[in-house]
N, C-alpha and C positions, 0 to 999 in steps of 0.2 A: 503493500499501500505507501503512496508517493505522500511526503506532507505535504500542506500549505505552501504554497511561497514564501510567505513572508516565516513560516517557521524555518525552512529552508535556508532561508536568507540571514536572519538572527546567528546562525555559530561564525557566521560568512564576516558577519561587521566585527563579531567579536575579536573573531584572530586576528582580523585588518585593524581594529583599534588596539589591540596588543601590543602587532608589529611596529605601530607607528609611534606608541610610547617608551618602546625600547631599541629604537632605531638607533644607529650613530646620525650627528649634523651632519650634515651635507655638504660637500668639500664643493670648495670655489677655485679659482684660478689662482697660482701663486705669486704671492705675493712681492714684489721686486724690491728691496734697499731702496732710496730717495738719495738725489744727491742734491747737495754737495754730502761727500763723507764728512760726519763727525770726526772730531778729533781731541786729544786733553791737553791743557794748558800744559802741565806737566805729571807726572806717575800717582797717583794713589800711592798714599804713603805707609811707610815702616817697613813692609817685606814682601816676597813676591808670593811668600803661601798668601797671603790677605789679595792680593794685586791680580791672584789667576784661578783665586775663588768666589769671586763677590755672586751675589746667590739673591738682593734686592734694592729697591730703592725707590725713593718718594720724596714730594716737592710738594713745601707748602705753599711758596712760592718760586718764581723760578730763580730767584737770589736767594733760596735756603730751600735744602734738598739734603736727605741723606741717605749714605750706603750703606749696606752690610754685606760682612763675608763670612762664611761656614767655618773658620779658622782660628777664629782670636777673639780676645774678650772686646774687642771694640768696635766702632763703627765710623764711618765720617762724614762731617759736612760737604757738600758742591754747593756750586752754581751753575746756571746754564746760561751765557753767551752767545747769543746766535745757535750755530750748532758747534760750539769748543762746551767741553766740561771742566770749569775750573773748581780745584781741586780745596776743601778747606781743611777746618781743624780739627783735630780726634780726638772722639767722645767716648772716654772708657762707660762697659756696661758690666761688666766684673770686676771685681780688684784680683790680685794677685794670689790672694790668699785662696778661693775658688779653682776646683781638684781639676776641672776642663773649661773648658770655651763653652758655650752656651750653641753653638753652633745653628747661628742663629741663619735662617735661610729667607726671611721677607719682612718688609717693612711698610708699611703704611702711614697719611696723615688723615687726620680729622679734626676739627673744630677743635685747634689749641693743642696737638697730642700729635706727636712722632711715636708710632707704636714699632716693636719689632718682637719678632716671635720666632722661638728657637722649635726644633724639629721638630719634638716629643716624640722623641723617637730613638729606636739603640743604631749605635752606631755601626755606619752601612761596609766599612772593610775591616770593623772590630766586632761583630756582633755580638760576642760573651759581655760587652761593655756596655752596661744599662745604661749609660749615658745620661745620670741625672741633671746634669746642670743642662740639658733641652729642654729641660720644661720650663725655662722661664719664659714670660712675656713680660717686654720694658714697655714703660711711655715715658716719654719727653716732653715737658711743659717748653709752648715756645708760645712769644708774642701771636696772633691772631692777625695782626696786620703784616711784619714784617719776616714773622715765619721765624724767629729767631729766640732763642733762651734767653732768661734775666738772669742766670747764673753763669759763671766761668765756666767756659769747657774746659775740660781736664784730661787730659792724656794717661794720666798718672792715677787718678784717685777717682771714685765713685762720686760725680756731684751732681746734684738734679733730679736725676734718674731713678725711678719706681719700678719698683721688679713684682711680679706678682711669680711664685716660685712654682705652687704646682693647683694651683685652682683648678685647670683645664685635666686634670690626668682624670678624674673622675668621670667627669663628659666626654672624652675621648671612650675611658672604657665601658659604660654603657651604651653607646652609639654605636661601637664597633669595637663589639667584646673578640670576636675570630682575630681581629689583626692589632689588637692594642698589645703594647713591649711585646713584640717582636719583630726582628730585624726584614729588614726593606727588601736583602734575597728572598726571605718564607713568604711575602702578599701583606708585608705589617705595616701600622701604621706610623705614614710618615709627612709630619706640615712641610706643605714647601711655599705656601705664599699665605697672604695677609689683606683684606681691606676691611674698611673701617667706612661707615654710611650709614644717619639716619637713626645714631645711636645702637647699631646692628654689628656686631664684630664677623667678619666671615675668613672660616678657615681655608684653605683650599689642602687637599692631601693628595701627595706623590702617588702615595699608595696608601690602601689598598687597591687594585683592580679587579673585582669579580665581576665575570661574564660581561664584559665590556662595561661595565657601570663606574665609576668613578664618584669620589664622594666629599660634599662642603660641610660642613659644622658651624652652624651661627651658632652666636651667643650672646647677652647683653656685654656690652661693651666696658660699661662702667661697672658692672657684677664684677667682671673677671679680676677687678682692683678694689674686692669690695668684699668680704668673706658673708658676710651676711643679708647679703642682694642675691635671689635668686639670679644662676646664669641663663634659666630657659631657652634650653638647649633644643635647638632640633637641626637634626640629621638633614642634607638634602643629595638625592640620588640621580647623576647624572649620566646619560648613556652615550659616553665619549667614545667606546671603541674596545675593542680587545687592547688589555695593556697599555690604555693611555692614562697618562695623569698627569694633573694641576702641577706646572711647575713655576705659575705666579696668578698673581688677580689683580688685577685693578678695578677702583670703584669709579662708575662712570654716569650718567644719567641715567636714569631710568635701569640702571641693575650694573654688571659686573662686566669686565672684559676679563678673559680667562686665555693666560696662555699654555697650552699643554704639550705633551712630549712621551719618552716612552717611562716606563716603571723604575727601566732598570737599564737595560744596554739595549733594547728591541732598535729594530731597524725602524725607527716613527720619527716624520716629517713634524717638525715644532711647528706649532700654530695658534691660530689666535680665533675666540668664537664671543661672540656677547653671547649671556646668559644675565636671563630676570627672574630671581631669588623668589621674587612675590607669586609670578605665575608656572615657575617651572620651565619655562621658554627656553629655549635652543636656537639659537640663531647660525645662519651659513658657519662653517670652519673657512675659514683661511689657511694656507699653507702658506708658508714663509722661504722663499730661495735664501741660502746662507751660504758666505762665503768659503767656512770651513763647514763640512759634514762632520766632521770631530769632535768639535764643540757644542757645548748645551746651551740650550735657549735657556736663562735660569729669571731672570728680571724682566720685568714690563711696565715703563713707564710711561704715561699718559704724557704728552705733549699739550695736545689742543682738544677739547671736550666741545665743539659748535656746533650748533640747531643744525640738521641737512647738511653737514659736511662731516668729510668722512674723521674718522679717529686717526691724528695723529699721532704715532709712540716708539717709545725709542726702545730696543732691545738691547738687553746683554748676556753675554758669552759666559758661562765657566768654564774653563779653561786658558784662555788668550789671558798678556796681562791689560788691566784695566777694563778687560767687558769685551775689547773691539765691538763698539755700540753703532748701531746699524737704525734709521729709522724709516718706517712703514707706513702706508696711509690704508688705513681698515674701512671698506665701505663699509655703511649702516646696514 
């Protein structure tokens, strides 16, 4: 006996809806780096380890930006003049008495604060190390107009930097129990990007990747630094594709731009995709043409977010000294 047409169609529609909900974002033509090429007025400070492991940046104004690395206990301010990066003062995040570095993986700015996030995970190349110093979130207050701190910037001692040490542990464990405190090589949890907007802190995970899904954890930004305030944590699932993780996040009007790439060493082209955390909508994925395919795209800095115009973004890479900055125009 044949089923009525309406009955036969319903399962097909259900399957189609499921397929759409789990599909990876559509891919567009590869984005080319813009000319002229970016340059630095001088190298970033202190050490080759820091200069070749840049992992996140954010700007309060073009005259006050912050860049972090995942090897040292400090970050560095810089400013932008046209297509030139002018490195400035180093700011200490952790004192020398700390047993390790914070494994800083991302930076953000919002409403008078710079934020720096640690990976909140085990060391990739030393998975037996529980890496407790990576569970830091830092907040640096600055003037909302100038973007500069009101306190003296020191590279010798921690001044003016507020730290949240264990606040996010429970939220990550509750949201991603199978991945919590596991090495990245075992599909463990590892934060690589942070954005803060409208009172929300968005944490982008490089891993885990589960059946083509990546994750963002949203929490109350103020609650991260206030033990008595609920975090109101919410896990967001993004169908980015097999072994594709989030390598950085930047807040823009209407949502977030995500820099995506491989969870580990998979041959996956870095890309930029728009994401609306309120609706869960993913835009088109825009792959990036890069000069050095061995370099890892790790930093996404928004240069311009003008209505009706492509986003101007600066991408920097882990590997080359000083990040090999490259500008791209990302269609809306």
